[in-house]
Every structure is written in structure tokens, then in C-alpha cells.
FIKOLZA-1660 file (N, C-alpha, C; in steps of 0.1 Angstrom, whole numbers, plus 5000, padded with zeros to 4 digits):
% residues 223
   i   px   py   pz ch aa at
   1 5008 4988 5000  A  M  N
   1 5000 5000 5000  A  M CA
   1 5009 5012 5000  A  M  C
   2 5005 5022 4991  A  S  N
   2 5013 5034 4991  A  S CA
   2 5011 5043 5003  A  S  C
   3 5022 5048 5008  A  R  N
   3 5022 5056 5020  A  R CA
   3 5028 5070 5017  A  R  C
   4 5025 5079 5026  A  I  N
   4 5030 5093 5025  A  I CA
   4 5041 5095 5034  A  I  C
   5 5053 5099 5029  A  F  N
   5 5064 5103 5037  A  F CA
   5 5068 5117 5035  A  F  C
   6 5070 5124 5046  A  M  N
   6 5074 5139 5044  A  M CA
   6 5087 5141 5052  A  M  C
   7 5095 5149 5046  A  F  N
   7 5109 5152 5052  A  F CA
   7 5111 5166 5053  A  F  C
   8 5116 5170 5065  A  D  N
   8 5121 5184 5067  A  D CA
   8 5134 5184 5058  A  D  C
   9 5137 5196 5053  A  A  N
   9 5148 5198 5044  A  A CA
   9 5161 5201 5051  A  A  C
  10 5162 5212 5059  A  Y  N
  10 5174 5218 5064  A  Y CA
  10 5178 5211 5077  A  Y  C
  11 5189 5203 5076  A  G  N
  11 5194 5196 5087  A  G CA
  11 5190 5181 5087  A  G  C
  12 5180 5178 5079  A  T  N
  12 5175 5164 5077  A  T CA
  12 5179 5158 5064  A  T  C
  13 5176 5165 5053  A  L  N
  13 5181 5161 5040  A  L CA
  13 5194 5168 5036  A  L  C
  14 5195 5181 5040  A  F  N
  14 5206 5189 5036  A  F CA
  14 5214 5194 5048  A  F  C
  15 5227 5193 5047  A  D  N
  15 5236 5197 5058  A  D CA
  15 5237 5212 5058  A  D  C
  16 5231 5218 5068  A  V  N
  16 5231 5233 5069  A  V CA
  16 5245 5239 5071  A  V  C
  17 5255 5231 5076  A  H  N
  17 5268 5236 5078  A  H CA
  17 5277 5234 5066  A  H  C
  18 5272 5228 5056  A  S  N
  18 5281 5226 5044  A  S CA
  18 5284 5239 5036  A  S  C
  19 5276 5249 5038  A  A  N
  19 5278 5262 5031  A  A CA
  19 5291 5268 5037  A  A  C
  20 5293 5268 5050  A  V  N
  20 5305 5273 5056  A  V CA
  20 5317 5264 5052  A  V  C
  21 5314 5251 5053  A  A  N
  21 5325 5242 5050  A  A CA
  21 5330 5244 5036  A  A  C
  22 5321 5247 5026  A  R  N
  22 5325 5249 5012  A  R CA
  22 5331 5263 5009  A  R  C
  23 5325 5273 5015  A  A  N
  23 5328 5287 5010  A  A CA
  23 5334 5295 5021  A  A  C
  24 5336 5290 5033  A  G  N
  24 5341 5298 5044  A  G CA
  24 5355 5295 5049  A  G  C
  25 5364 5291 5040  A  S  N
  25 5377 5287 5044  A  S CA
  25 5385 5299 5050  A  S  C
  26 5382 5311 5046  A  T  N
  26 5389 5323 5051  A  T CA
  26 5385 5326 5066  A  T  C
  27 5374 5319 5071  A  L  N
  27 5370 5322 5084  A  L CA
  27 5379 5315 5095  A  L  C
  28 5387 5305 5090  A  G  N
  28 5396 5299 5100  A  G CA
  28 5389 5293 5112  A  G  C
  29 5394 5296 5124  A  P  N
  29 5388 5290 5136  A  P CA
  29 5374 5296 5139  A  P  C
  30 5370 5306 5132  A  K  N
  30 5357 5312 5134  A  K CA
  30 5346 5304 5126  A  K  C
  31 5350 5295 5117  A  A  N
  31 5341 5289 5108  A  A CA
  31 5330 5282 5116  A  A  C
  32 5333 5273 5125  A  E  N
  32 5323 5266 5132  A  E CA
  32 5314 5275 5140  A  E  C
  33 5319 5284 5149  A  P  N
  33 5310 5292 5156  A  P CA
  33 5301 5301 5147  A  P  C
  34 5306 5306 5136  A  V  N
  34 5298 5314 5127  A  V CA
  34 5287 5305 5121  A  V  C
  35 5290 5293 5117  A  S  N
  35 5280 5284 5111  A  S CA
  35 5269 5281 5122  A  S  C
  36 5273 5278 5134  A  Q  N
  36 5264 5275 5144  A  Q CA
  36 5255 5287 5147  A  Q  C
  37 5260 5298 5148  A  M  N
  37 5252 5310 5151  A  M CA
  37 5243 5314 5139  A  M  C
  38 5248 5312 5127  A  W  N
  38 5240 5314 5116  A  W CA
  38 5227 5306 5116  A  W  C
  39 5229 5293 5119  A  R  N
  39 5217 5284 5120  A  R CA
  39 5208 5288 5132  A  R  C
  40 5214 5291 5143  A  A  N
  40 5206 5294 5155  A  A CA
  40 5197 5307 5153  A  A  C
  41 5204 5317 5147  A  K  N
  41 5196 5329 5145  A  K CA
  41 5186 5328 5134  A  K  C
  42 5189 5320 5124  A  Q  N
  42 5179 5317 5114  A  Q CA
  42 5166 5312 5119  A  Q  C
  43 5168 5302 5128  A  L  N
  43 5156 5296 5134  A  L CA
  43 5149 5305 5144  A  L  C
  44 5157 5312 5152  A  E  N
  44 5151 5322 5161  A  E CA
  44 5142 5332 5154  A  E  C
  45 5147 5337 5143  A  Y  N
  45 5139 5347 5136  A  Y CA
  45 5126 5341 5131  A  Y  C
  46 5125 5328 5127  A  T  N
  46 5113 5322 5122  A  T CA
  46 5103 5321 5134  A  T  C
  47 5108 5317 5146  A  W  N
  47 5099 5316 5157  A  W CA
  47 5094 5330 5162  A  W  C
  48 5103 5339 5163  A  T  N
  48 5099 5352 5168  A  T CA
  48 5089 5359 5158  A  T  C
  49 5091 5359 5145  A  L  N
  49 5082 5365 5136  A  L CA
  49 5069 5358 5136  A  L  C
  50 5069 5345 5137  A  S  N
  50 5056 5337 5137  A  S CA
  50 5048 5342 5149  A  S  C
  51 5054 5343 5161  A  L  N
  51 5047 5347 5173  A  L CA
  51 5042 5361 5172  A  L  C
  52 5050 5369 5165  A  M  N
  52 5046 5383 5163  A  M CA
  52 5035 5385 5152  A  M  C
  53 5032 5374 5145  A  G  N
  53 5023 5375 5134  A  G CA
  53 5029 5383 5122  A  G  C
  54 5042 5384 5121  A  K  N
  54 5048 5392 5110  A  K CA
  54 5056 5384 5100  A  K  C
  55 5054 5370 5100  A  A  N
  55 5061 5362 5091  A  A CA
  55 5055 5363 5077  A  A  C
  56 5063 5360 5067  A  G  N
  56 5058 5360 5053  A  G CA
  56 5062 5373 5047  A  G  C
  57 5060 5374 5033  A  G  N
  57 5064 5386 5026  A  G CA
  57 5079 5386 5023  A  G  C
  58 5083 5394 5013  A  A  N
  58 5096 5393 5008  A  A CA
  58 5107 5397 5019  A  A  C
  59 5103 5405 5029  A  A  N
  59 5112 5410 5039  A  A CA
  59 5113 5400 5050  A  A  C
  60 5105 5390 5051  A  A  N
  60 5104 5381 5062  A  A CA
  60 5102 5366 5058  A  A  C
  61 5106 5363 5045  A  D  N
  61 5106 5349 5041  A  D CA
  61 5119 5342 5046  A  D  C
  62 5120 5329 5043  A  F  N
  62 5131 5322 5048  A  F CA
  62 5144 5326 5042  A  F  C
  63 5144 5330 5029  A  A  N
  63 5156 5335 5023  A  A CA
  63 5161 5348 5029  A  A  C
  64 5152 5357 5032  A  A  N
  64 5156 5370 5038  A  A CA
  64 5161 5367 5052  A  A  C
  65 5154 5358 5059  A  L  N
  65 5159 5356 5073  A  L CA
  65 5172 5348 5073  A  L  C
  66 5175 5340 5063  A  T  N
  66 5188 5333 5062  A  T CA
  66 5199 5344 5060  A  T  C
  67 5196 5353 5052  A  A  N
  67 5206 5364 5049  A  A CA
  67 5208 5373 5062  A  A  C
  68 5197 5376 5069  A  A  N
  68 5198 5384 5081  A  A CA
  68 5205 5377 5092  A  A  C
  69 5203 5364 5093  A  A  N
  69 5210 5356 5103  A  A CA
  69 5225 5355 5100  A  A  C
  70 5229 5354 5087  A  L  N
  70 5243 5354 5084  A  L CA
  70 5249 5368 5087  A  L  C
  71 5242 5378 5084  A  D  N
  71 5247 5392 5087  A  D CA
  71 5250 5393 5102  A  D  C
  72 5241 5388 5110  A  F  N
  72 5243 5389 5125  A  F CA
  72 5255 5380 5129  A  F  C
  73 5256 5368 5124  A  A  N
  73 5267 5359 5128  A  A CA
  73 5280 5365 5124  A  A  C
  74 5281 5371 5112  A  L  N
  74 5294 5377 5108  A  L CA
  74 5297 5389 5116  A  L  C
  75 5287 5398 5119  A  A  N
  75 5289 5410 5127  A  A CA
  75 5293 5406 5141  A  A  C
  76 5287 5396 5147  A  R  N
  76 5290 5391 5160  A  R CA
  76 5304 5387 5162  A  R  C
  77 5310 5382 5151  A  H  N
  77 5323 5377 5151  A  H CA
  77 5333 5387 5145  A  H  C
  78 5329 5399 5143  A  G  N
  78 5337 5410 5138  A  G CA
  78 5342 5408 5124  A  G  C
  79 5334 5402 5116  A  I  N
  79 5338 5400 5102  A  I CA
  79 5330 5409 5092  A  I  C
  80 5337 5417 5085  A  A  N
  80 5330 5426 5075  A  A CA
  80 5337 5423 5061  A  A  C
  81 5330 5414 5054  A  D  N
  81 5336 5409 5041  A  D CA
  81 5324 5406 5031  A  D  C
  82 5320 5416 5023  A  P  N
  82 5308 5414 5014  A  P CA
  82 5310 5403 5005  A  P  C
  83 5322 5401 5000  A  A  N
  83 5324 5390 4990  A  A CA
  83 5322 5376 4997  A  A  C
  84 5327 5375 5010  A  L  N
  84 5325 5363 5017  A  L CA
  84 5310 5361 5020  A  L  C
  85 5303 5371 5023  A  R  N
  85 5289 5370 5026  A  R CA
  85 5282 5365 5013  A  R  C
  86 5285 5370 5002  A  E  N
  86 5278 5366 4990  A  E CA
  86 5281 5351 4986  A  E  C
  87 5294 5347 4989  A  S  N
  87 5298 5333 4986  A  S CA
  87 5291 5324 4995  A  S  C
  88 5289 5327 5008  A  L  N
  88 5282 5319 5017  A  L CA
  88 5267 5317 5014  A  L  C
  89 5261 5328 5010  A  L  N
  89 5247 5328 5006  A  L CA
  89 5245 5319 4994  A  L  C
  90 5254 5321 4984  A  A  N
  90 5254 5312 4972  A  A CA
  90 5255 5298 4975  A  A  C
  91 5265 5295 4985  A  A  N
  91 5267 5281 4989  A  A CA
  91 5255 5275 4996  A  A  C
  92 5247 5284 5003  A  Y  N
  92 5235 5279 5010  A  Y CA
  92 5225 5274 5000  A  Y  C
  93 5225 5279 4987  A  Q  N
  93 5216 5275 4977  A  Q CA
  93 5218 5260 4972  A  Q  C
  94 5230 5255 4975  A  R  N
  94 5234 5242 4970  A  R CA
  94 5241 5234 4981  A  R  C
  95 5234 5233 4993  A  L  N
  95 5239 5226 5004  A  L CA
  95 5241 5211 5000  A  L  C
  96 5250 5205 5007  A  D  N
  96 5252 5190 5005  A  D CA
  96 5241 5182 5010  A  D  C
  97 5236 5173 5002  A  A  N
  97 5227 5163 5008  A  A CA
  97 5234 5152 5016  A  A  C
  98 5228 5147 5026  A  Y  N
  98 5235 5137 5034  A  Y CA
  98 5235 5124 5026  A  Y  C
  99 5245 5115 5028  A  P  N
  99 5247 5103 5020  A  P CA
  99 5235 5094 5020  A  P  C
 100 5227 5094 5031  A  D  N
 100 5216 5085 5032  A  D CA
 100 5203 5089 5025  A  D  C
 101 5203 5101 5020  A  V  N
 101 5191 5107 5014  A  V CA
 101 5187 5100 5001  A  V  C
 102 5196 5100 4991  A  T  N
 102 5192 5093 4978  A  T CA
 102 5188 5079 4980  A  T  C
 103 5196 5070 4987  A  P  N
 103 5192 5056 4988  A  P CA
 103 5178 5055 4995  A  P  C
 104 5174 5063 5005  A  L  N
 104 5161 5062 5010  A  L CA
 104 5150 5066 5001  A  L  C
 105 5152 5077 4994  A  L  N
 105 5142 5081 4984  A  L CA
 105 5140 5071 4973  A  L  C
 106 5151 5065 4969  A  Q  N
 106 5150 5055 4959  A  Q CA
 106 5142 5043 4964  A  Q  C
 107 5145 5039 4976  A  A  N
 107 5137 5028 4982  A  A CA
 107 5122 5031 4983  A  A  C
 108 5119 5043 4987  A  L  N
 108 5105 5047 4988  A  L CA
 108 5099 5047 4974  A  L  C
 109 5105 5052 4964  A  Q  N
 109 5100 5052 4951  A  Q CA
 109 5098 5038 4946  A  Q  C
 110 5108 5029 4948  A  A  N
 110 5107 5015 4944  A  A CA
 110 5095 5008 4951  A  A  C
 111 5092 5012 4963  A  G  N
 111 5081 5006 4971  A  G CA
 111 5067 5012 4968  A  G  C
 112 5067 5022 4958  A  G  N
 112 5054 5028 4955  A  G CA
 112 5049 5038 4964  A  G  C
 113 5058 5044 4973  A  H  N
 113 5054 5054 4983  A  H CA
 113 5056 5068 4977  A  H  C
 114 5050 5078 4983  A  R  N
 114 5052 5091 4979  A  R CA
 114 5060 5099 4989  A  R  C
 115 5070 5106 4984  A  A  N
 115 5079 5113 4993  A  A CA
 115 5078 5128 4990  A  A  C
 116 5076 5136 5000  A  F  N
 116 5075 5150 4999  A  F CA
 116 5086 5157 5008  A  F  C
 117 5090 5168 5004  A  I  N
 117 5098 5177 5013  A  I CA
 117 5088 5187 5019  A  I  C
 118 5089 5189 5032  A  F  N
 118 5080 5199 5039  A  F CA
 118 5090 5209 5046  A  F  C
 119 5090 5221 5042  A  T  N
 119 5101 5230 5046  A  T CA
 119 5096 5244 5049  A  T  C
 120 5104 5251 5058  A  N  N
 120 5103 5265 5060  A  N CA
 120 5108 5273 5048  A  N  C
 121 5117 5267 5040  A  G  N
 121 5124 5274 5030  A  G CA
 121 5114 5279 5019  A  G  C
 122 5119 5289 5012  A  T  N
 122 5111 5294 5000  A  T CA
 122 5112 5283 4989  A  T  C
 123 5102 5285 4980  A  R  N
 123 5103 5275 4969  A  R CA
 123 5115 5277 4961  A  R  C
 124 5120 5289 4959  A  G  N
 124 5132 5291 4951  A  G CA
 124 5144 5284 4958  A  G  C
 125 5145 5286 4971  A  M  N
 125 5156 5280 4979  A  M CA
 125 5156 5265 4977  A  M  C
 126 5144 5259 4979  A  I  N
 126 5144 5244 4980  A  I CA
 126 5145 5238 4966  A  I  C
 127 5140 5245 4956  A  D  N
 127 5142 5240 4942  A  D CA
 127 5157 5240 4939  A  D  C
 128 5164 5250 4943  A  A  N
 128 5179 5250 4940  A  A CA
 128 5186 5239 4947  A  A  C
 129 5182 5236 4960  A  A  N
 129 5188 5226 4968  A  A CA
 129 5185 5212 4962  A  A  C
 130 5173 5210 4958  A  V  N
 130 5169 5197 4952  A  V CA
 130 5176 5195 4939  A  V  C
 131 5177 5205 4930  A  A  N
 131 5184 5204 4918  A  A CA
 131 5198 5201 4920  A  A  C
 132 5205 5208 4929  A  A  N
 132 5219 5205 4932  A  A CA
 132 5221 5191 4937  A  A  C
 133 5212 5185 4944  A  A  N
 133 5213 5172 4949  A  A CA
 133 5209 5161 4939  A  A  C
 134 5202 5165 4929  A  G  N
 134 5197 5156 4919  A  G CA
 134 5186 5147 4924  A  G  C
 135 5178 5151 4933  A  I  N
 135 5168 5142 4939  A  I CA
 135 5154 5145 4934  A  I  C
 136 5152 5155 4925  A  G  N
 136 5139 5159 4921  A  G CA
 136 5130 5147 4915  A  G  C
 137 5136 5138 4907  A  P  N
 137 5128 5127 4902  A  P CA
 137 5123 5117 4912  A  P  C
 138 5129 5118 4924  A  L  N
 138 5125 5109 4935  A  L CA
 138 5114 5114 4944  A  L  C
 139 5110 5127 4942  A  L  N
 139 5100 5133 4950  A  L CA
 139 5087 5134 4944  A  L  C
 140 5076 5132 4952  A  A  N
 140 5063 5134 4947  A  A CA
 140 5059 5149 4947  A  A  C
 141 5066 5157 4955  A  G  N
 141 5063 5171 4956  A  G CA
 141 5071 5178 4967  A  G  C
 142 5070 5191 4967  A  V  N
 142 5076 5200 4977  A  V CA
 142 5065 5209 4983  A  V  C
 143 5064 5209 4996  A  V  N
 143 5055 5218 5003  A  V CA
 143 5063 5228 5011  A  V  C
 144 5060 5241 5009  A  T  N
 144 5066 5251 5017  A  T CA
 144 5056 5258 5026  A  T  C
 145 5060 5265 5036  A  V  N
 145 5051 5272 5045  A  V CA
 145 5046 5285 5039  A  V  C
 146 5052 5289 5028  A  E  N
 146 5049 5303 5023  A  E CA
 146 5035 5306 5022  A  E  C
 147 5026 5298 5017  A  P  N
 147 5012 5302 5016  A  P CA
 147 5005 5304 5029  A  P  C
 148 5011 5299 5040  A  V  N
 148 5004 5300 5053  A  V CA
 148 5008 5313 5060  A  V  C
 149 5020 5318 5058  A  G  N
 149 5024 5331 5064  A  G CA
 149 5029 5329 5078  A  G  C
 150 5033 5317 5081  A  C  N
 150 5040 5315 5094  A  C CA
 150 5049 5303 5092  A  C  C
 151 5057 5300 5102  A  F  N
 151 5067 5290 5101  A  F CA
 151 5064 5278 5111  A  F  C
 152 5071 5267 5109  A  K  N
 152 5070 5256 5118  A  K CA
 152 5075 5261 5132  A  K  C
 153 5070 5257 5143  A  P  N
 153 5061 5246 5145  A  P CA
 153 5046 5250 5146  A  P  C
 154 5042 5261 5140  A  H  N
 154 5028 5265 5141  A  H CA
 154 5019 5254 5135  A  H  C
 155 5008 5250 5142  A  P  N
 155 5000 5239 5137  A  P CA
 155 4994 5242 5123  A  P  C
 156 4992 5254 5120  A  D  N
 156 4986 5257 5107  A  D CA
 156 4995 5252 5095  A  D  C
 157 5008 5252 5097  A  V  N
 157 5017 5248 5086  A  V CA
 157 5016 5233 5084  A  V  C
 158 5014 5225 5095  A  Y  N
 158 5013 5211 5094  A  Y CA
 158 5000 5207 5088  A  Y  C
 159 4989 5214 5091  A  A  N
 159 4976 5212 5085  A  A CA
 159 4977 5215 5070  A  A  C
 160 4984 5225 5066  A  H  N
 160 4986 5229 5052  A  H CA
 160 4994 5218 5045  A  H  C
 161 5004 5213 5051  A  A  N
 161 5012 5202 5045  A  A CA
 161 5004 5189 5043  A  A  C
 162 4996 5186 5053  A  A  N
 162 4988 5174 5052  A  A CA
 162 4978 5175 5040  A  A  C
 163 4972 5187 5038  A  R  N
 163 4963 5189 5027  A  R CA
 163 4970 5188 5014  A  R  C
 164 4982 5194 5013  A  E  N
 164 4989 5194 5000  A  E CA
 164 4993 5180 4996  A  E  C
 165 4996 5171 5006  A  A  N
 165 5000 5158 5004  A  A CA
 165 4988 5148 5001  A  A  C
 166 4976 5153 5004  A  G  N
 166 4964 5145 5001  A  G CA
 166 4962 5135 5012  A  G  C
 167 4966 5138 5024  A  A  N
 167 4964 5129 5035  A  A CA
 167 4950 5129 5040  A  A  C
 168 4943 5118 5042  A  G  N
 168 4930 5117 5047  A  G CA
 168 4929 5120 5062  A  G  C
 169 4940 5116 5069  A  A  N
 169 4941 5118 5084  A  A CA
 169 4956 5121 5087  A  A  C
 170 4958 5128 5098  A  P  N
 170 4972 5131 5101  A  P CA
 170 4981 5119 5103  A  P  C
 171 4975 5108 5109  A  G  N
 171 4983 5096 5111  A  G CA
 171 4988 5089 5099  A  G  C
 172 4983 5093 5087  A  E  N
 172 4988 5087 5075  A  E CA
 172 5001 5092 5071  A  E  C
 173 5006 5103 5077  A  I  N
 173 5019 5109 5073  A  I CA
 173 5030 5103 5082  A  I  C
 174 5040 5098 5076  A  T  N
 174 5053 5095 5083  A  T CA
 174 5062 5106 5080  A  T  C
 175 5067 5113 5091  A  F  N
 175 5075 5125 5090  A  F CA
 175 5088 5123 5096  A  F  C
 176 5098 5128 5090  A  A  N
 176 5112 5127 5096  A  A CA
 176 5118 5141 5096  A  A  C
 177 5124 5145 5108  A  S  N
 177 5131 5157 5109  A  S CA
 177 5142 5156 5119  A  S  C
 178 5153 5163 5116  A  S  N
 178 5164 5163 5126  A  S CA
 178 5162 5173 5137  A  S  C
 179 5152 5182 5135  A  N  N
 179 5149 5192 5145  A  N CA
 179 5139 5187 5155  A  N  C
 180 5143 5186 5168  A  R  N
 180 5134 5181 5178  A  R CA
 180 5122 5189 5179  A  R  C
 181 5123 5202 5178  A  W  N
 181 5111 5211 5179  A  W CA
 181 5101 5208 5168  A  W  C
 182 5106 5205 5156  A  D  N
 182 5098 5202 5144  A  D CA
 182 5091 5189 5146  A  D  C
 183 5098 5179 5152  A  V  N
 183 5092 5166 5155  A  V CA
 183 5081 5168 5165  A  V  C
 184 5083 5176 5175  A  A  N
 184 5073 5179 5186  A  A CA
 184 5061 5185 5179  A  A  C
 185 5063 5195 5170  A  G  N
 185 5051 5201 5163  A  G CA
 185 5043 5191 5155  A  G  C
 186 5050 5182 5148  A  A  N
 186 5043 5172 5140  A  A CA
 186 5036 5162 5149  A  A  C
 187 5043 5158 5159  A  S  N
 187 5037 5148 5168  A  S CA
 187 5024 5154 5175  A  S  C
 188 5025 5167 5178  A  A  N
 188 5013 5174 5184  A  A CA
 188 5001 5174 5175  A  A  C
 189 5004 5174 5162  A  C  N
 189 4994 5174 5152  A  C CA
 189 4989 5160 5147  A  C  C
 190 4994 5150 5154  A  G  N
 190 4990 5136 5151  A  G CA
 190 4998 5129 5140  A  G  C
 191 5009 5134 5135  A  W  N
 191 5017 5128 5125  A  W CA
 191 5025 5117 5132  A  W  C
 192 5029 5107 5124  A  R  N
 192 5039 5097 5128  A  R CA
 192 5053 5103 5126  A  R  C
 193 5058 5109 5137  A  A  N
 193 5070 5117 5135  A  A CA
 193 5083 5109 5141  A  A  C
 194 5093 5109 5132  A  F  N
 194 5106 5103 5136  A  F CA
 194 5116 5114 5138  A  F  C
 195 5124 5112 5148  A  W  N
 195 5135 5122 5151  A  W CA
 195 5148 5116 5145  A  W  C
 196 5153 5123 5135  A  I  N
 196 5166 5119 5129  A  I CA
 196 5177 5127 5137  A  I  C
 197 5181 5121 5147  A  N  N
 197 5191 5128 5156  A  N CA
 197 5205 5125 5152  A  N  C
 198 5209 5133 5141  A  R  N
 198 5222 5131 5135  A  R CA
 198 5233 5134 5144  A  R  C
 199 5231 5143 5153  A  T  N
 199 5243 5149 5161  A  T CA
 199 5242 5145 5176  A  T  C
 200 5233 5135 5179  A  G  N
 200 5233 5130 5193  A  G CA
 200 5228 5140 5203  A  G  C
 201 5218 5148 5200  A  Q  N
 201 5213 5158 5209  A  Q CA
 201 5204 5151 5220  A  Q  C
 202 5203 5157 5232  A  P  N
 202 5195 5152 5243  A  P CA
 202 5180 5155 5240  A  P  C
 203 5172 5147 5246  A  E  N
 203 5157 5150 5245  A  E CA
 203 5153 5163 5251  A  E  C
 204 5143 5170 5244  A  E  N
 204 5139 5183 5248  A  E CA
 204 5124 5184 5251  A  E  C
 205 5116 5176 5244  A  Y  N
 205 5102 5177 5244  A  Y CA
 205 5095 5164 5247  A  Y  C
 206 5097 5159 5259  A  P  N
 206 5092 5145 5263  A  P CA
 206 5076 5144 5262  A  P  C
 207 5069 5156 5263  A  A  N
 207 5055 5155 5262  A  A CA
 207 5050 5153 5248  A  A  C
 208 5059 5154 5238  A  F  N
 208 5055 5152 5224  A  F CA
 208 5065 5143 5218  A  F  C
 209 5065 5130 5221  A  P  N
 209 5075 5121 5218  A  P CA
 209 5075 5117 5203  A  P  C
 210 5086 5114 5197  A  P  N
 210 5086 5108 5184  A  P CA
 210 5082 5093 5184  A  P  C
 211 5079 5088 5173  A  V  N
 211 5076 5073 5172  A  V CA
 211 5089 5066 5176  A  V  C
 212 5100 5071 5170  A  A  N
 212 5113 5065 5173  A  A CA
 212 5124 5076 5171  A  A  C
 213 5136 5073 5176  A  V  N
 213 5148 5082 5174  A  V CA
 213 5157 5074 5166  A  V  C
 214 5162 5080 5155  A  R  N
 214 5172 5073 5146  A  R CA
 214 5184 5082 5144  A  R  C
 215 5195 5076 5141  A  Q  N
 215 5207 5084 5138  A  Q CA
 215 5208 5089 5124  A  Q  C
 216 5200 5082 5115  A  G  N
 216 5200 5086 5101  A  G CA
 216 5187 5081 5095  A  G  C
 217 5186 5082 5081  A  L  N
 217 5174 5079 5074  A  L CA
 217 5173 5065 5070  A  L  C
 218 5184 5057 5070  A  A  N
 218 5185 5044 5065  A  A CA
 218 5174 5035 5071  A  A  C
 219 5167 5028 5063  A  G  N
 219 5156 5019 5068  A  G CA
 219 5143 5025 5071  A  G  C
 220 5142 5038 5069  A  L  N
 220 5129 5044 5073  A  L CA
 220 5117 5039 5065  A  L  C
 221 5120 5034 5053  A  E  N
 221 5109 5029 5044  A  E CA
 221 5101 5018 5051  A  E  C
 222 5108 5011 5060  A  A  N
 222 5101 4999 5067  A  A CA
 222 5095 5003 5080  A  A  C
 223 5097 5016 5084  A  A  N
 223 5092 5020 5098  A  A CA
 223 5077 5021 5098  A  A  C
% end
């Protein structure tokens, strides 16, 4: 029987730190802290703007927030280099896919299942990442939060994604994310949520548990 699988993009399918790894060699010992702060501020901005009711629009979409977060991270570390900034933003458009992504998507397609990306990213951002990774033919579709006007983990975006995927009930969706807060949001909405804990992080939201915790995506087709 065909099943619906949905995957978070950033951190789950695509390595968010690969932009700095590829284009940030001049950062030296500041590379890791800049990359970590870039990601942290990017997420913080999505949560803050969603709570304020100010998400969405060209000035507050995920691409704009990604650029703003990078600006903060560079400034916080005393780096003023416009060329480096542009190189890092360009690299973010073609993040490395994790090695387990393509094999899983191939297994899902071979099994007759439908695989979707469900992301905070703009359509332009995710289309670029998908094209760079060469996984477009393995996907049934891409769902972004853009039409909703807020970001994960607001329940409206999970409801939107379920409609876009054609799910008759929330429990029909098997969801995988490396972000524990995203897994909590999906679990709270009734999805079968798996935490892909790639970096060995501790539990944060025991009231909204995942179906299971995995180190990677391998074998998820049988879960």
C-alpha cells in the first residue's frame, strides 16, 4: 500500500553547515561558531516573527531571514567581508545532501510510496537545493510554508502540508526531521514523527515524543 512520507529539508536532507565548509575557508577558527550562530539565529527569527504575526512577505521569508541571520553571525564575530557574505549565501543554495538521502528516496519510490519535502524554505531555495542534489525525480512534491504566512512549528503549517500531500488523516503521514522542535510540532498534530538525531542531541520535548529516534534515514521505508 502506498504511504505518504514527508521530510524536513534543512538539517534532515541537507547539511546546513556545508555552506561554511565549502565557502568559508577564510573564516579559519571562526568557521564553526559562525555556522552554528547562523543556523541558530535563522531559526530564532522564524519563531519570533511567527509569534509576532509578522512572518511572510519578501522581507520576512526564509531566504531573507537566512541572509539576516548570516549578517548577524558575521557581525557578532567581527567579520566585514561582502564577498564572503555573497559566497556563503550562494553556497547555501546548494547545500550538500546527506549520503543516506538518495538511497532512502530510491527505496521509497521503488516501494510505490510518495515522498515530499516539507520546509520553512522558500520555493526558490528548495528548488535550488533539490536540483543541486539531483533528487527531484525521486520526490512526489515539495510543500513550503509560504502560503500559510508563518513557520514551523505552528499547527497551521502542518495542516497545510497534510492537505497538500492529500492525507485523509494526520496519522497517514510518516514524517522525519532532525529538528526536535519540528518533530514535537508534527507529533502534536497527530503525525507519525521520527526524530533523525544526527548529532546525538538530548531529549527536549518529552510531552511530544517521536515514534522513534534514529541516527539517520536508512531503513525508514520499513518503519
